[in-house]
NUPA-695781 format. One line per 2 residues: their letters; for each residue x, y, z of N, C-alpha, C. Coordinates in steps of 0.2 Angstrom, whole numbers, m for minus. Each point is the difference from the previous one (the first is absolute). Example, Ala and Ser with C-alpha at 12.3 -4.5 7.8 and 13.67 -1.06 7.14 Angstrom:
BEGIN
AS	66:m28:39:m4:6:0:4:6:0 ~ m2:5:m4:4:6:1:m4:5:3
# end
This chain:
BEGIN
MS	370:247:179:m1:m3:7:m6:m4:1 ~ m1:m5:3:m5:m5:0:m5:2:5
KR	m7:m1:m1:m5:3:4:m2:m6:4 ~ 0:0:6:m3:m5:4:m8:1:3
NH	m4:m6:0:m6:1:2:0:0:7 ~ m5:2:2:0:2:8:m6:m4:4
QI	1:m3:5:m5:m5:3:m4:4:7 ~ m6:m1:m1:m4:4:5:m1:m4:7
VP	2:3:5:m2:m5:7:m3:5:4 ~ m4:m1:5:m4:4:5:5:4:5
LR	m1:6:0:5:3:5:0:m2:7 ~ m6:m2:1:m1:m2:8:3:m7:0
AI	2:m4:m5:5:m5:1:7:0:1 ~ 2:7:m1:8:1:2:0:2:8
DK	4:m5:2:1:3:7:8:m1:2 ~ 4:6:m4:7:0:2:1:7:4
PM	6:m2:3:4:7:5:2:5:m5 ~ 0:7:2:1:4:m5:8:0:m3
AA	4:m4:4:8:0:m1:0:m6:m5 ~ m4:m4:0:0:m7:m4:0:2:m7
GF	2:m6:m5:m1:0:m6:m7:1:m2 ~ m1:2:m7:m7:0:m2:0:m6:m6
PT	m6:m3:m1:m1:m4:m6:m1:4:m6 ~ 5:m3:m6:m2:4:m6:m7:m2:m2
GS	m4:5:m4:m7:m2:m3:m4:6:3 ~ m6:m1:0:m5:5:2:m4:m3:5
LT	m2:6:4:m5:0:7:m5:4:m2 ~ m6:m3:2:m6:4:m2:m6:0:6
AQ	m3:5:1:m6:0:4:m6:2:m5 ~ m5:m3:m2:m5:0:m4:m6:4:3
GA	m3:4:m5:m6:5:3:1:6:m3 ~ m4:5:3:0:7:m2:m1:5:7
GA	3:5:m1:m1:5:6:6:m1:4 ~ m1:4:6:5:m2:5:m2:4:7
SL	3:m2:6:m1:3:5:3:5:1 ~ m3:6:4:3:6:2:7:0:3
GV	1:m6:3:6:0:4:6:0:m2 ~ 1:m2:m7:6:1:m3:1:6:m5
CR	m5:3:0:0:7:m5:5:5:3 ~ 0:1:6:6:6:3:5:m3:3
QA	m1:m5:3:6:m5:4:0:m6:m2 ~ 6:m4:m1:0:m7:0:4:m3:5
SG	m4:m5:4:3:m3:6:3:6:5 ~ m4:5:1:4:5:5:4:5:m3
LN	2:m2:m6:6:4:m3:m4:6:m5 ~ 2:7:1:m2:5:m4:6:1:m6
LT	m3:m3:m6:5:1:m5:2:5:m4 ~ m4:6:3:2:6:m3:5:4:6
SP	1:m4:5:5:4:5:7:m3:m1 ~ 4:4:m2:8:m1:m1:2:m3:7
AQ	m1:2:6:3:m3:5:m3:m7:1 ~ m6:m1:m2:m3:m6:1:3:m6:m5
VR	1:3:m6:3:m5:m5:6:m2:2 ~ 4:6:2:8:m2:1:0:m4:7
EW	m5:0:4:1:m4:6:m2:m7:m1 ~ m4:m1:m5:m2:m7:m3:6:m3:m3
CV	4:3:m4:5:m2:m3:6:m2:5 ~ 1:5:4:5:m2:4:m2:m6:5
LH	m6:m1:2:m3:m6:5:1:m6:m5 ~ m2:0:m6:1:m6:m4:6:0:m4
DF	6:4:1:6:0:m2:0:m1:m7 ~ m5:4:m3:m2:1:m7:4:6:m4
HP	4:m1:m4:3:6:m3:m2:0:m8 ~ m4:6:m1:m2:1:m7:6:0:m4
NR	m3:m4:m6:6:m2:m5:0:5:m6 ~ 5:4:m1:0:5:m5:0:m4:m8
TL	3:m6:0:m1:m3:m6:m7:m2:m2 ~ m5:m1:4:m5:m2:0:m5:7:0
GQ	2:5:m1:m3:6:1:m4:1:5 ~ 0:m2:7:m3:0:4:m1:7:5
NF	m3:4:m2:m1:7:3:m8:0:2 ~ 0:1:7:m8:m1:2:m3:7:0
LI	m7:0:m2:m3:6:1:m3:2:6 ~ 2:5:3:m2:2:7:m4:6:0
DR	m2:3:m5:m4:5:0:m7:m1:m2 ~ m5:2:5:m8:0:m2:m1:4:m5
NI	1:6:0:m3:3:m7:1:m3:m6 ~ 7:m1:0:2:m3:m7:m3:m8:0
LE	m2:m3:4:m4:m7:1:m6:2:m3 ~ m4:5:3:m6:1:m2:0:3:m8
AI	5:4:m1:0:2:m6:1:m5:m7 ~ 4:m5:3:1:m6:m5:m7:m3:m2
VD	m3:m2:6:m8:m4:m1:m4:5:m3 ~ m2:6:2:m3:5:m3:1:1:m7
AA	6:0:m3:2:0:m7:m3:m6:m4 ~ 0:m5:4:m2:m6:m4:m6:m1:m1
GV	m5:4:4:m8:m1:0:m2:m7:3 ~ 4:m2:4:m3:m6:3:m6:0:3
RP	m5:m5:m3:m7:m1:4:0:m7:2 ~ m6:0:5:m2:m7:3:0:m6:m6
GQ	3:m5:2:m2:m6:m5:5:0:m5 ~ 5:5:m1:4:0:m7:6:m5:2
RI	2:m3:m6:5:m5:0:7:4:0 ~ 4:0:4:6:5:0:7:m5:0
LE	4:1:m3:7:m3:0:5:5:3 ~ 3:m3:4:6:5:3:7:m4:1
IG	5:2:m3:7:m2:0:3:3:5 ~ 4:m5:3:5:3:7:m4:3:5
PG	m4:m3:4:m4:3:5:4:1:7 ~ 6:m3:0:4:2:5:m2:m2:8
LG	m1:6:3:m4:m1:7:m7:m1:m1 ~ m3:3:m5:m8:m1:m2:m3:7:2
VV	3:6:m1:m3:6:2:m5:1:m6 ~ 2:0:m6:m6:m1:m5:m4:m5:m1
TA	1:m6:2:m3:m5:1:m7:1:4 ~ 2:3:6:m5:1:5:m5:5:m3
EL	3:5:m3:m4:5:m2:m6:m2:m5 ~ 3:m3:m5:m4:m3:m5:m6:m5:3
LC	2:m5:5:m4:m3:3:m6:3:4 ~ 4:6:3:m7:4:3:m5:3:m3
RG	2:2:m6:m4:3:m6:m5:m7:m3 ~ 1:m5:2:m4:m6:m3:2:m3:m6
AR	7:1:m2:1:m2:m6:3:m7:1 ~ 0:m5:m4:2:m6:0:7:0:m4
VT	5:m2:5:7:1:m2:5:m6:m2 ~ 3:m1:m5:6:m4:0:6:2:0
AI	4:m1:5:6:4:1:7:m6:m1 ~ 4:3:m2:5:m5:m2:7:3:2
EK	3:m3:5:7:2:4:4:m7:0 ~ 7:4:m3:5:m4:m1:3:m3:6
DH	2:6:5:3:m2:7:m5:m5:4 ~ 3:m5:2:m3:m6:3:m1:2:8
RL	4:4:2:m1:3:7:m6:4:0 ~ m1:5:m4:m6:5:m1:m6:m5:m1
AA	1:m4:m5:m6:m3:m1:m3:m6:5 ~ 4:m1:4:m2:m3:7:m3:4:4
RL	2:6:1:m3:6:5:m7:1:m4 ~ m1:2:m6:m6:1:m2:m4:m6:0
AE	2:m7:0:m4:m5:1:m3:0:7 ~ 5:1:4:m2:1:8:m5:6:2
VF	1:5:m4:m5:5:3:m7:1:m4 ~ 1:m3:m7:m7:0:m5:m2:m7:0
GS	2:m4:3:m2:m7:m1:m7:m1:1 ~ m4:3:5:m7:0:1:m4:5:m5
EP	3:4:m4:m4:4:m4:m2:m3:m6 ~ m7:1:m1:m2:m2:m6:3:5:m7
GL	m2:m2:m6:2:4:m4:7:1:m3 ~ 4:m3:5:8:0:m3:2:m7:m2
QL	4:1:m6:4:m6:m3:8:3:1 ~ 4:m4:4:7:2:0:4:m5:m3
IA	5:2:m5:3:m4:m3:8:1:2 ~ 3:m5:3:7:0:1:4:m1:m5
AD	2:4:m5:4:m1:m6:3:7:m2 ~ 5:m2:m5:3:5:m3:m5:4:m7
AL	m2:5:0:m5:2:m5:2:m1:m7 ~ 6:0:m1:4:m1:m7:0:m7:m1
EV	m2:m4:4:0:m8:0:m8:m4:m1 ~ m4:5:2:m7:m2:1:m3:m1:m8
DL	m3:m5:m1:m4:m1:m7:m6:5:m1 ~ 2:5:m4:m5:6:0:m6:m3:m4
DA	0:m5:m5:m6:m3:m3:m5:m3:6 ~ 3:m4:5:m4:m3:5:m3:7:4
LL	6:4:3:m2:4:4:m6:6:m2 ~ 1:2:m7:m5:5:m3:m6:m5:m3
AE	0:m5:1:m6:m4:m4:m7:3:2 ~ 0:2:7:m7:3:2:2:7:0
PF	m2:5:m4:2:7:1:0:3:6 ~ 5:5:1:0:4:5:m3:6:m2
DA	m3:4:5:m2:7:m1:6:5:0 ~ 5:m1:3:5:5:1:8:m3:3
LV	4:2:m1:6:m1:3:2:7:4 ~ 1:m2:6:1:5:6:6:m1:3
SN	6:2:0:6:m2:3:5:5:1 ~ 4:1:5:5:3:2:6:m5:m3
LP	3:1:m6:4:m4:m3:7:0:2 ~ 3:m5:0:7:m1:3:5:4:m5
YS	4:5:2:4:3:m5:4:m4:m5 ~ 3:m5:4:5:m3:m5:m4:m4:m6
VG	m6:m2:m1:m3:m3:m5:m7:2:m2 ~ m1:6:3:m7:3:m2:m2:0:m6
TR	5:4:m4:m2:0:m8:m1:m7:m4 ~ 4:m4:2:m1:m7:m4:m7:m4:2
IL	m1:2:7:m6:m3:2:m6:3:m3 ~ 0:6:m1:m6:3:m2:0:0:m7
LE	5:m1:m5:0:0:m7:m3:m8:0 ~ 2:m6:3:m2:m6:m1:m7:m1:1
IA	m3:4:6:m7:0:0:m5:4:m5 ~ 4:6:m1:m4:4:m4:m1:m2:m8
MH	4:m4:m2:0:m2:m6:m2:m6:m1 ~ m2:m3:5:m3:m7:0:m8:0:m2
VP	m2:m5:m3:m7:m1:m1:m4:m5:3 ~ m5:2:5:m3:7:2:4:3:5
AP	1:6:m1:3:4:6:m5:4:4 ~ 2:1:6:m6:5:4:1:7:m3
PV	m7:3:m1:m2:5:m4:4:7:3 ~ 1:m1:7:3:6:4:6:m3:3
LT	5:4:0:7:m2:4:1:7:4 ~ 1:m1:6:1:6:5:6:m3:4
VT	6:3:m1:6:m2:3:5:5:2 ~ 4:m1:4:4:5:3:8:m3:m4
VQ	4:5:m2:6:m2:m3:4:6:2 ~ 7:m1:m2:5:6:0:m3:5:m5
LE	2:6:3:m2:5:m5:2:1:m6 ~ 6:m1:m2:4:m1:m6:m4:m6:m5
VA	m2:m5:4:m2:m4:m5:m8:1:m1 ~ m4:3:4:m7:3:m1:0:5:m6
ER	6:4:0:1:5:m6:0:m3:m6 ~ 4:m5:0:2:m5:m6:m7:m2:m2
FA	m5:m3:4:m7:m2:m1:m4:5:m5 ~ 1:6:3:m4:4:m3:2:6:m5
AG	8:m2:0:1:6:m5:m2:0:m8 ~ m2:7:m1:m1:1:m8:5:0:m5
PG	m2:0:m6:4:1:m6:5:6:1 ~ 7:0:0:4:5:0:3:1:7
EE	m3:m3:5:2:1:7:7:m4:1 ~ 4:2:5:6:m4:1:m1:m7:2
AR	m5:m1:4:m2:m6:3:m3:m4:m4 ~ m3:1:m6:m3:m5:m5:5:m6:m2
GQ	m4:m5:1:4:m6:m2:m5:m6:m1 ~ 4:m5:m1:m4:m7:m1:m5:m1:4
TG	1:0:7:m5:m2:4:m7:4:0 ~ 2:7:m1:m6:4:m1:m4:0:m6
VW	3:m2:m5:m4:m2:m7:m3:m6:0 ~ 3:m5:4:m4:m6:1:m6:1:4
LQ	0:3:5:m5:1:6:m6:4:m4 ~ 2:6:m3:m4:4:m3:m4:m1:m5
RL	2:m6:m3:m4:m2:m6:m7:m5:3 ~ 1:m2:6:m5:m4:4:m4:5:5
YD	3:5:3:m2:3:6:1:7:m2 ~ m5:4:4:1:7:1:3:1:8
VE	7:3:m1:4:m1:6:m1:8:4 ~ m1:0:6:0:5:4:4:1:6
LV	4:5:0:4:1:6:m5:3:6 ~ m2:m4:5:m4:4:4:2:4:6
RG	6:m2:2:4:5:6:6:m2:0 ~ 4:3:3:8:m3:2:m1:m2:7
IK	5:m3:3:0:m3:6:8:1:2 ~ m1:2:5:8:2:5:3:m7:2
PT	7:0:0:3:m5:3:m2:m2:7 ~ m2:5:4:m2:m1:7:m7:m3:1
CF	m3:m2:m5:m7:m3:1:3:m8:0 ~ 5:m2:m1:1:m6:0:7:m3:5
WP	0:m5:3:5:m2:4:2:m8:m2 ~ 6:m1:m1:6:5:0:m1:6:m5
KP	2:6:1:m1:5:m4:5:m1:m5 ~ m4:m1:m8:5:1:m5:4:5:m2
EV	4:0:m5:4:5:m1:m2:5:m6 ~ m6:m2:m3:m3:4:m5:m8:1:2
SS	m3:5:m4:m6:0:1:m5:m5:m4 ~ m7:0:2:m4:m4:m4:m5:3:m2
AL	m5:m4:m4:m6:3:m3:m5:m5:0 ~ m6:3:1:m6:m4:m1:m3:0:m8
VR	0:m5:m3:m3:1:m7:m5:m5:m1 ~ m6:3:m3:m6:m5:m3:0:0:m7
LT	m1:m7:m3:0:m1:m7:m7:m4:m1 ~ m3:4:m5:m7:m2:m1:m1:m3:m7
RH	m2:m6:0:0:m3:m7:m4:4:m5 ~ 2:m1:m7:m4:4:m5:1:m5:m7
DR	m4:0:m5:1:m3:m6:1:4:m5 ~ 3:6:0:2:5:m5:5:m4:m5
HA	4:m4:2:5:m2:m5:0:m8:m1 ~ m4:m2:m2:m1:m7:m1:4:m2:m6
LS	4:m6:2:4:m3:m6:m2:m8:0 ~ 1:m2:m6:0:m8:0:6:m3:3
PE	0:m6:1:5:m3:3:6:0:m3 ~ 1:0:m7:6:2:m4:2:7:1
ES	m4:4:m1:1:8:2:3:1:6 ~ m3:m3:6:2:1:6:7:m3:1
AR	1:m6:m3:8:m3:1:4:6:m3 ~ m1:2:m6:4:4:m4:1:7:4
YL	m5:2:3:m1:6:4:7:0:5 ~ m1:m6:5:5:m1:5:7:1:m3
AL	0:m5:m5:7:m1:m2:3:7:m4 ~ m5:3:m3:2:7:m3:3:5:5
TK	m4:1:4:0:5:6:7:m2:4 ~ 1:m6:1:5:m2:4:6:1:m3
YA	2:m1:m7:5:1:m4:1:9:0 ~ m5:2:m2:0:8:m1:3:3:6
FM	m2:m2:6:2:3:7:7:m1:1 ~ 2:m7:m2:8:m2:1:4:5:m4
HR	m3:4:m6:4:4:m4:m4:7:0 ~ m1:2:6:m4:7:0:3:5:m3
RK	7:1:1:2:5:m3:1:2:m6 ~ m2:m5:m4:1:m1:m8:m6:1:m3
QL	0:3:m6:m7:1:m3:m3:m7:m3 ~ m7:m1:3:m2:m7:m1:0:m3:m6
AA	m1:4:m7:1:m3:m6:7:m2:m1 ~ 5:4:2:7:m2:0:2:m7:3
SL	m2:0:6:1:m5:5:m3:m8:m3 ~ m6:1:m3:m2:m6:m3:3:m3:m6
RN	4:3:m2:4:m3:m6:5:m5:3 ~ 2:0:5:4:m5:4:m3:m4:4
AP	m7:0:0:m4:m4:6:1:m7:m2 ~ m3:m5:5:m1:m7:m1:m5:m1:m6
DG	2:m7:m2:m5:m3:m5:m8:2:3 ~ m4:1:m4:m8:2:1:0:6:3
LQ	4:5:1:1:7:2:3:4:m5 ~ 3:m4:m3:6:5:m5:m5:3:m6
LE	3:7:m1:m3:3:m6:5:5:m3 ~ m1:1:m6:5:5:m3:m3:6:2
TA	6:5:1:m3:8:3:m6:2:m3 ~ 1:0:m7:m5:5:m5:m6:m4:1
VA	m2:m7:1:m6:m3:1:m3:1:6 ~ 5:0:7:m2:2:6:m2:8:1
QE	4:4:m5:m4:7:2:m7:1:m4 ~ m1:m4:m5:m6:0:m4:m5:m2:5
LL	1:m5:4:m6:m3:5:0:6:5 ~ 5:3:2:m1:5:6:m4:5:m3
VA	1:2:m6:m4:7:m3:m7:m2:m1 ~ m1:m6:m1:m7:m4:m1:m4:1:6
CG	5:m1:6:m4:1:7:0:5:2 ~ 2:6:m3:m1:7:2:6:2:4
AD	6:m3:m1:6:1:4:6:3:m4 ~ 4:4:3:6:2:m4:4:m5:m1
PR	3:m1:m6:4:m6:m2:6:0:4 ~ 2:6:3:7:0:4:m1:m1:7
VR	m6:m3:2:m2:m1:7:4:m5:4 ~ 0:1:7:4:m4:3:m6:m5:3
AE	2:m4:4:m5:m5:3:m4:4:6 ~ 3:4:4:m4:3:4:m5:6:m1
DL	1:1:m6:m4:6:m3:m8:m3:m3 ~ m1:m7:m1:m6:m2:m2:m4:m1:6
DV	m7:2:m3:m5:m2:5:m2:m8:0 ~ m6:m2:4:m1:m7:m1:m5:m1:m6
TQ	m3:6:m1:m3:m1:m7:4:m1:m5 ~ 5:3:0:5:0:m7:3:m6:0
WC	2:m3:6:3:m7:0:m4:m5:m2 ~ m6:0:2:m6:m5:m2:m1:1:m8
AL	0:5:m3:m2:2:m7:7:m2:m3 ~ 5:0:2:7:m2:m3:0:m7:m2
VR	m2:m4:7:0:m7:0:m6:m3:m5 ~ m6:2:0:m4:m1:m4:1:1:m8
AW	4:6:m2:2:1:m6:6:m5:m2 ~ 3:m2:5:6:m5:m2:m3:m8:m2
TA	m4:0:6:m3:m8:m2:m6:0:m5 ~ m3:5:m3:m5:1:m6:2:m3:m6
# end
């Protein structure tokens, strides 16, 4: 997928009605800090009131899009838990994906953060521009987060990612940002509970998989708390979880080793029910090994030669890759 550069224009220069279309690109208000007027309510709308959020949607003929994963956070306790878990401090640069109606955005601004928020839905982006247009410290990008040029976006490092990620593409967005250089050192997100469990699953656990092995090489993953479906509107069919990922450097790999790590773990978890050494005999070029050779490498890494992919910890995966490329 191609990555598009985004153009920054002043928020106050946008003067479009709520129902109108919204220009592709970025909108920004420069500065730092925020007035308390938007911290708890935005344009008179209490974003943690289910009744008021529903009323706004009805008034503007806005129907939350399941395809886009639009489930608005409406619980103040969870809102504060998200921002508290991120450890947001005044002056920090925070990246937010999928701000929706702006409930997390307002809380971040209230705490003195400088926020860059990326919103795909042009109607929601228009509302955010209308509500926060005079607020310093906010950069609003009206774009699909999966199409934004991450090299340009992350050129000036962020202190953290804080997001109620859309269910539909949350994992993909998180992986693309987490594995980019430079990535924010702290990622605090809400995702489906099942997804969160995959992020945090350890060796031998049923939820252990490729995504968790990729993230855990770079971050310590912590499930902070579960979130009930009633904390969102529309209410999703599944529970959610608040997850905090904190960057570490315990498993540093060279670029060549990193590429092999990704390719090897991806292949291994595609054949997770097979013993790893046996599955590598039929692997594509570059990953293929005779079973006996693969078993020797596994033993050298402190693993059982009959091990399956989900049984290896990240340290063993890294040792295997290093031995392979030595």
